[in-house]
C-alpha positions in Angstrom: 2.2 -31.6 -14.3 5.6 -33.3 -14.6 9.3 -32.0 -14.4 9.5 -31.7 -18.1 6.7 -28.7 -18.4 7.6 -27.2 -14.8 11.4 -26.5 -16.0 9.3 -25.4 -19.1 6.9 -22.8 -17.4 10.4 -21.8 -14.8 12.0 -21.4 -17.8 9.3 -18.9 -19.2 8.8 -17.0 -16.0 12.8 -16.4 -15.8 12.6 -15.4 -19.4 10.1 -12.8 -18.9 11.4 -11.5 -16.0 14.8 -10.8 -17.3 13.0 -8.8 -20.4 12.2 -6.7 -17.1 15.1 -6.2 -16.0 16.9 -5.5 -18.9 15.0 -2.9 -20.0 15.9 -0.8 -16.4 11.9 0.1 -15.3 8.8 -1.3 -16.0 6.1 1.0 -17.5 2.1 1.2 -16.1 -0.5 1.8 -17.3 -1.4 5.8 -17.1 -5.1 5.9 -16.0 -4.4 4.3 -12.4 -7.1 5.4 -9.3 -5.5 8.4 -6.9 -6.7 9.1 -3.4 -6.5 12.8 -2.3 -5.4 12.2 1.5 -6.4 15.4 2.2 -10.1 14.1 1.5 -10.3 10.1 2.3 -12.0 9.5 5.6 -11.2 6.0 5.7 -14.4 4.6 4.5 -12.9 1.5 3.0 -15.7 1.4 0.8 -12.6 1.6 -2.1 -10.8 -1.2 -1.6 -14.3 -3.3 -0.9 -15.5 -3.0 -4.4 -12.2 -3.2 -5.9 -12.0 -6.2 -8.3 -8.2 -6.0 -8.8 -6.7 -7.5 -4.9 -4.3 -5.6 -3.2 -4.3 -2.7 -5.1 -6.2 -0.3 -2.9 -5.1 -1.0 0.9 -5.8 0.7 3.8 -2.8 2.2 6.1 -2.8 4.7 9.4 -1.2 8.2 7.7 0.5 9.9 10.8 -1.6 11.0 13.0 -4.5 11.4 10.0 -6.4 7.9 10.9 -6.6 5.1 7.9 -6.1 6.5 4.6 -7.4 4.5 0.8 -3.3 4.2 -0.2 -3.4 2.6 -4.3 -0.7 0.5 -6.0 -0.3 1.8 -9.0 1.0 -1.9 -9.9 -1.9 -3.9 -9.6 -4.8 -1.0 -10.2 -6.3 -1.6 -13.8 -7.5 2.0 -13.6 -11.4 0.7 -13.9 -12.9 3.4 -12.2 -15.2 1.5 -9.5 -14.0 2.5 -6.9 -14.1 6.9 -7.4 -18.1 6.2 -7.3 -18.0 4.5 -4.2 -15.8 7.1 -2.0 -18.4 9.3 0.1 -15.6 11.5 0.6 -14.7 11.8 -3.2 -10.6 11.3 -2.1 -10.3 9.3 -5.9 -9.6 9.9 -9.6 -8.5 7.8 -11.9 -5.2 10.1 -13.1 -6.0 11.3 -16.7 -10.2 11.5 -15.3 -11.6 13.8 -13.4 -15.2 13.3 -11.1 -16.5 15.9 -13.0 -15.8 14.5 -16.9 -17.8 11.5 -16.3 -20.4 12.9 -14.9 -21.2 14.8 -18.5 -20.4 11.9 -20.0 -23.6 9.8 -18.4 -25.6 13.5 -18.6 -24.6 13.9 -22.5 -25.7 9.6 -22.7 -29.2 9.9 -20.9 -30.0 12.9 -22.6 -29.4 10.9 -26.0 
């Protein structure tokens, strides 16, 4: 990459950042994973299978041990983490595990 290409790439990145700042907010996909902290056992299986690096992290909760936490800006809502959670503590907003199970049952029955 020469200097001209580097300047063009920097200019494009600055323009993209400026367009987000002008709006004053960032729109995120509504379908992201959500952890129910009271059910989370800190097993870490969800973070291990998540394809989006940093989308699910485990943090220390005050007096409750390690709990999974989702960064909605990094989560793509794929749902891979949902069946991996042994405590059934994760859902994708807008969907519940029972709905997924019913869809699979309908496909198998067809």
